[in-house]
C-alpha positions as CSV (number, residue, x, y, z in Angstrom):
1,M,-13.6,4.5,-49.3
2,T,-10.4,4.9,-51.4
3,T,-7.1,5.0,-49.7
4,P,-4.9,8.0,-50.4
5,T,-1.3,7.6,-51.3
6,N,1.6,10.0,-51.1
7,A,4.1,7.9,-53.0
8,T,5.3,8.9,-56.4
9,S,4.7,6.0,-58.8
10,P,7.0,5.3,-61.7
11,P,5.5,5.3,-65.3
12,N,3.3,2.3,-65.9
13,P,5.1,0.0,-68.4
14,R,1.7,-1.4,-69.5
15,R,0.5,1.9,-70.9
16,P,1.4,3.0,-74.5
17,R,1.7,6.7,-75.1
18,R,-1.3,8.3,-76.8
19,G,-1.3,7.7,-80.5
20,T,1.3,4.9,-80.5
21,Y,-1.1,2.0,-80.0
22,R,-2.1,-0.1,-83.0
23,P,-4.7,-2.9,-82.6
24,K,-3.8,-6.4,-83.6
25,P,-5.2,-7.5,-86.9
26,E,-7.1,-10.4,-85.3
27,T,-8.7,-7.9,-82.9
28,L,-9.8,-5.6,-85.7
29,A,-11.2,-8.6,-87.6
30,L,-13.7,-9.1,-84.7
31,L,-14.8,-5.5,-84.8
32,K,-17.4,-6.4,-87.5
33,T,-19.3,-3.1,-87.4
34,S,-19.1,0.3,-86.0
35,G,-20.2,0.6,-82.4
36,N,-20.5,4.4,-82.9
37,A,-23.5,3.9,-85.2
38,I,-25.2,1.5,-82.9
39,N,-24.6,3.8,-80.0
40,G,-26.3,6.6,-81.9
41,L,-23.4,9.0,-82.5
42,G,-24.6,11.9,-84.6
43,E,-28.3,11.1,-84.2
44,T,-30.4,14.1,-83.5
45,Q,-33.5,12.2,-82.3
46,V,-33.8,11.0,-78.7
47,R,-34.2,7.3,-78.4
48,R,-33.4,4.4,-76.0
49,P,-29.9,2.9,-76.1
50,S,-29.2,-0.2,-78.2
51,P,-27.6,-3.3,-76.6
52,F,-23.9,-3.3,-77.2
53,F,-20.8,-4.7,-75.5
54,W,-21.4,-7.0,-72.5
55,H,-25.0,-7.8,-73.6
56,P,-25.7,-11.4,-74.8
57,P,-24.0,-12.1,-78.2
58,D,-27.3,-12.5,-80.0
59,K,-28.1,-8.9,-79.2
60,H,-25.0,-7.3,-80.8
61,P,-22.3,-8.1,-83.3
62,W,-19.3,-8.3,-81.0
63,G,-19.7,-11.6,-79.3
64,G,-16.2,-12.7,-80.5
65,L,-14.6,-9.6,-79.0
66,Q,-16.3,-10.3,-75.7
67,V,-14.9,-13.7,-75.6
68,V,-11.4,-12.4,-76.2
69,A,-11.8,-9.7,-73.7
70,R,-12.7,-12.2,-71.0
71,E,-9.9,-14.5,-72.0
72,N,-7.3,-11.7,-71.8
73,S,-8.6,-10.4,-68.4
74,R,-8.6,-13.9,-67.0
75,K,-4.9,-14.3,-67.9
76,C,-4.1,-11.7,-65.2
77,P,-3.1,-13.1,-61.8
78,G,-6.1,-13.4,-59.5
79,S,-8.6,-12.1,-62.0
80,A,-10.5,-15.4,-62.6
81,T,-11.3,-15.6,-58.9
82,A,-12.2,-12.0,-58.6
83,F,-14.7,-12.1,-61.5
84,Q,-16.1,-15.4,-60.5
85,A,-17.3,-13.8,-57.4
86,A,-19.1,-11.2,-59.5
87,Y,-21.2,-13.9,-61.1
88,S,-22.0,-15.6,-57.8
89,Y,-25.2,-14.4,-56.1
90,P,-27.8,-15.6,-53.6
91,E,-31.3,-16.8,-54.7
92,L,-34.0,-14.2,-54.9
93,I,-36.6,-14.8,-52.2
94,P,-40.3,-14.7,-53.1
95,V,-42.1,-11.4,-52.6
96,A,-43.8,-11.5,-49.2
97,A,-47.6,-11.8,-49.3
98,E,-48.1,-8.9,-46.9
99,R,-46.8,-5.5,-47.6
100,A,-45.0,-3.5,-44.9
101,A,-46.6,-0.2,-44.1
102,A,-44.4,3.0,-44.2
103,T,-44.3,6.3,-46.0
104,P,-42.2,6.7,-49.1
105,Q,-39.8,8.8,-47.1
106,Q,-39.4,6.1,-44.5
107,F,-38.9,3.4,-47.0
108,S,-36.3,5.5,-48.8
109,E,-34.4,6.1,-45.6
110,E,-34.6,2.5,-44.5
111,L,-33.4,1.0,-47.8
112,K,-30.5,3.5,-47.9
113,R,-29.4,2.4,-44.4
114,F,-29.7,-1.2,-45.4
115,A,-27.7,-0.7,-48.7
116,L,-24.9,1.2,-46.9
117,T,-24.5,-1.5,-44.3
118,H,-24.5,-4.2,-47.0
119,E,-21.4,-3.2,-49.0
120,A,-22.7,-0.3,-51.0
121,D,-20.6,2.9,-50.7
122,D,-23.3,5.2,-52.1
123,V,-26.9,5.0,-52.9
124,G,-29.5,7.1,-54.7
125,I,-33.1,6.8,-56.0
126,A,-34.6,8.0,-59.3
127,A,-38.0,7.6,-61.0
128,M,-37.8,5.2,-63.8
129,D,-37.5,6.7,-67.3
130,P,-38.0,4.6,-70.5
131,L,-34.7,6.0,-71.7
132,Y,-32.9,4.0,-69.0
133,V,-34.0,0.7,-70.6
134,F,-32.1,-0.8,-73.5
135,E,-34.1,-1.5,-76.7
136,G,-35.5,-5.0,-76.7
137,Y,-36.0,-5.1,-72.9
138,T,-38.8,-4.2,-70.6
139,I,-38.8,-2.9,-67.0
140,E,-42.2,-2.4,-65.4
141,E,-41.1,-1.1,-61.9
142,P,-41.5,2.7,-61.5
143,W,-38.3,3.2,-59.4
144,V,-34.6,2.5,-59.8
145,I,-32.1,2.5,-56.9
146,V,-28.5,2.9,-58.0
147,L,-25.6,1.7,-55.8
148,G,-22.1,3.0,-56.0
149,L,-19.1,0.7,-55.3
150,A,-15.9,2.5,-54.7
151,H,-12.5,1.4,-56.1
152,N,-9.4,1.2,-54.0
153,Y,-7.4,3.9,-55.6
154,D,-4.0,2.4,-54.9
155,R,-5.1,-0.8,-56.7
156,L,-7.0,1.0,-59.5
157,K,-4.0,3.0,-60.6
158,E,-2.2,-0.2,-61.5
159,V,-4.4,-0.6,-64.7
160,P,-4.2,-1.9,-67.3
161,S,-3.4,-5.4,-66.2
162,D,-1.6,-8.3,-68.0
163,E,0.0,-11.6,-67.2
164,T,2.6,-9.9,-64.9
165,N,0.3,-7.7,-62.9
166,G,-3.4,-8.3,-62.2
167,V,-3.9,-5.8,-59.4
168,G,-6.0,-3.3,-61.3
169,V,-8.4,-5.7,-63.1
170,C,-8.8,-7.7,-59.8
171,D,-10.0,-4.5,-58.1
172,V,-12.5,-4.1,-61.0
173,G,-13.7,-7.6,-60.4
174,D,-13.9,-7.1,-56.7
175,Q,-16.2,-4.0,-57.1
176,Y,-18.5,-5.8,-59.5
177,A,-18.7,-8.7,-56.9
178,K,-19.6,-6.1,-54.2
179,G,-22.2,-4.8,-56.6
180,T,-23.7,-8.2,-57.1
181,R,-23.9,-9.0,-53.4
182,S,-25.2,-5.6,-52.4
183,S,-27.9,-5.4,-55.2
184,Y,-29.2,-8.9,-54.5
185,A,-29.2,-8.3,-50.7
186,L,-31.2,-5.0,-51.2
187,A,-33.6,-6.7,-53.7
188,N,-34.3,-9.4,-51.1
189,W,-34.8,-6.9,-48.4
190,I,-37.4,-5.1,-50.5
191,R,-39.1,-8.4,-51.4
192,A,-39.3,-9.2,-47.7
193,Q,-41.3,-6.0,-47.3
194,G,-43.8,-7.2,-49.8
195,Y,-42.7,-5.3,-52.9
196,K,-41.2,-6.4,-56.3
197,A,-37.5,-5.9,-56.7
198,D,-35.0,-7.0,-59.3
199,P,-31.2,-6.5,-59.2
200,Y,-29.0,-5.3,-62.1
201,P,-25.4,-5.7,-61.2
202,G,-22.3,-5.7,-63.6
203,P,-20.3,-6.7,-65.3
204,S,-22.6,-8.3,-67.8
205,A,-25.2,-5.7,-68.9
206,G,-28.9,-6.4,-68.7
207,A,-32.0,-4.3,-69.3
208,L,-30.9,-1.3,-67.3
209,A,-28.4,1.3,-68.4
210,L,-26.9,2.4,-65.1
211,I,-25.1,5.7,-65.6
212,P,-28.2,7.8,-66.6
213,P,-30.3,6.9,-63.5
214,A,-27.1,7.2,-61.4
215,I,-26.9,10.9,-62.5
216,A,-30.6,11.4,-61.9
217,A,-30.3,9.8,-58.5
218,G,-27.5,12.2,-57.4
219,L,-24.5,9.9,-57.5
220,G,-22.5,12.1,-59.8
221,E,-22.0,13.8,-63.2
222,L,-21.0,12.3,-66.6
223,G,-17.2,12.7,-67.2
224,K,-15.4,13.3,-70.5
225,H,-14.2,9.7,-70.3
226,G,-17.8,8.5,-70.5
227,S,-17.9,7.3,-66.9
228,L,-19.6,8.7,-63.8
229,I,-17.7,11.1,-61.7
230,S,-18.7,11.0,-58.0
231,R,-18.0,13.8,-55.6
232,H,-17.0,11.0,-53.1
233,F,-14.9,8.7,-55.3
234,G,-14.2,10.5,-58.5
235,A,-14.4,8.2,-61.5
236,G,-13.2,5.3,-59.4
237,V,-16.7,3.9,-58.8
238,R,-18.7,1.0,-60.3
239,L,-22.5,0.8,-60.3
240,A,-25.3,-1.7,-59.7
241,G,-29.0,-1.2,-59.7
242,V,-32.3,-2.4,-58.2
243,T,-35.7,-1.7,-59.7
244,T,-38.8,-1.8,-57.5
245,D,-42.5,-0.9,-57.1
246,M,-41.9,0.1,-53.4
247,P,-43.1,3.7,-53.0
248,L,-40.0,5.9,-52.7
249,V,-38.8,9.5,-52.9
250,A,-36.5,10.5,-55.7
251,D,-33.2,12.2,-55.0
252,G,-32.1,15.2,-57.0
253,R,-29.1,15.6,-59.2
254,D,-25.7,16.5,-57.6
255,I,-24.1,19.3,-59.7
256,F,-20.7,20.0,-58.2
257,G,-18.7,21.1,-61.2
258,A,-17.3,18.0,-62.8
259,D,-18.9,18.6,-66.1
260,D,-17.6,22.2,-66.2
261,F,-14.1,20.9,-65.2
262,C,-14.1,18.3,-67.9
263,A,-14.6,21.0,-70.5
264,N,-11.1,22.3,-69.9
265,C,-9.3,19.3,-68.6
266,Q,-7.4,17.1,-71.1
267,V,-5.9,14.5,-68.6
268,C,-8.0,11.5,-69.7
269,T,-7.9,12.6,-73.4
270,N,-4.0,12.7,-73.3
271,A,-3.7,9.4,-71.3
272,C,-5.9,7.3,-73.6
273,P,-3.6,5.1,-75.8
274,P,-6.0,4.7,-78.7
275,A,-7.0,8.4,-78.6
276,A,-10.7,7.4,-78.1
277,I,-11.7,10.4,-75.9
278,A,-12.9,13.5,-77.7
279,P,-12.0,16.9,-76.4
280,Q,-15.5,18.2,-76.9
281,K,-19.1,17.0,-76.5
282,Q,-20.9,15.3,-79.3
283,M,-24.5,14.6,-80.3
284,V,-25.6,11.2,-79.2
285,R,-29.2,10.0,-79.6
286,G,-30.5,13.6,-79.5
287,V,-28.4,14.8,-76.6
288,E,-25.1,16.7,-76.7
289,R,-22.9,14.9,-74.2
290,W,-19.4,13.4,-73.6
291,Y,-18.8,10.4,-75.7
292,V,-15.9,7.9,-76.1
293,D,-15.2,6.5,-79.6
294,F,-16.3,2.9,-79.4
295,D,-14.3,1.7,-82.4
296,K,-11.1,3.1,-81.0
297,C,-11.7,2.2,-77.3
298,I,-12.9,-1.4,-77.5
299,P,-9.9,-2.9,-79.3
300,F,-7.5,-1.6,-76.7
301,F,-9.9,-2.5,-73.9
302,V,-10.0,-6.1,-75.2
303,E,-6.2,-6.3,-75.5
304,A,-5.4,-4.5,-72.2
305,A,-7.5,-6.7,-69.9
306,S,-10.3,-4.2,-69.5
307,C,-8.1,-1.1,-69.4
308,G,-9.4,1.5,-66.9
309,I,-6.7,4.1,-67.6
310,C,-9.1,7.0,-68.0
311,I,-10.9,6.6,-64.7
312,A,-7.6,5.9,-62.9
313,E,-6.0,9.1,-64.3
314,C,-9.0,11.3,-63.8
315,P,-8.0,14.1,-61.4
316,W,-11.3,13.6,-59.6
317,T,-10.3,10.0,-58.7
318,R,-7.1,11.1,-56.9
319,P,-8.0,11.2,-53.2
320,T,-5.6,14.0,-52.5
321,A,-6.8,16.2,-55.4
322,R,-10.6,15.7,-55.0
323,P,-11.2,18.0,-52.0
324,K,-9.3,20.8,-53.6
325,L,-11.3,20.3,-56.9
326,L,-14.6,20.3,-55.0
327,A,-13.7,23.6,-53.2
328,T,-12.5,25.2,-56.4
329,M,-15.6,24.2,-58.4
330,A,-17.9,25.2,-55.6
331,R,-16.5,28.7,-55.7
332,R,-16.9,28.9,-59.5
333,L,-20.5,27.6,-59.4
334,D,-21.3,30.1,-56.6
335,Q,-19.8,32.9,-58.7
336,S,-21.7,31.8,-61.8
337,E,-25.0,31.7,-59.9
338,K,-24.4,35.2,-58.6
339,E,-23.6,36.5,-62.1
340,Q,-26.7,34.8,-63.5
341,A,-28.9,36.3,-60.7
342,E,-27.5,39.8,-61.3
343,S,-28.0,39.5,-65.1
344,E,-31.7,38.5,-64.5
345,E,-32.2,41.4,-62.1
346,V,-30.8,43.8,-64.7
347,G,-33.1,42.3,-67.3
348,Q,-36.2,42.7,-65.1
349,K,-35.4,46.4,-64.6
350,R,-35.3,47.2,-68.3
């Protein structure tokens, strides 16, 4: 869980004001093509996502940018050690020859207990959807389990990092390392029960897009900054996944008002140095949703050692603000539901 703070922090000297940032020419030279087009901005047809940043360089045009991004983040004190742990994981055990007997409900409850006692801070289950799988990849398992790994707020708010302060990016690396350990541990637990299971931790992307199944599995709502907002951790959460053929029970979505709140909140929009966060939703691969301009975001992300300003500044991420936001949005949702019910009742009487 995140740790609240009551101290008033001075302005972060590593954050340029919105609109004042200009990418270095050498950074722009590596942005060889628009990521917005590859991500499907403006497309009206639904399709699977294309591989982009953090996929293998042969699957997208920004391999050089990825190299610079890693180099810049590793210059920050402690970062190399933190991220090395994210790429260290145990061997996957063979799938047991004999399958354990239990109901889908029992398996779901048992795996959640296991995950929450093996470093995961949240866990949810969703039925697999082809739209969760990047183009060029295949996942055959019918279920996806999504794990949430919570940031330490006092460390996260130090982003972005540089050679003088690596606190923020180290916390990013620490959560990815937790995601690696927890996802591999859960995959091995499932394999020991006689079922297939494959882990999908960050930071390097694989076949599985994690935010869509996380939303379907009840871990949160999509925020204006393009990241998941959890009712427990705000935007200060990283994700890892496990796919499996173990019979399970899907969780429902958790609608607590984050999406509605984002429609009127401008905090992340105003805090973003490259002005990459749009104030309104846009059409992306056939769905109207929040979207962050790749071509504006990634150069700053590369130069600022992974950035993270938007999720740190998100009001939902502040431990002292989140309970009040949840209460306020719960009242608004309740009122909206009452008004909708009354409107339907009037319509039926006509």
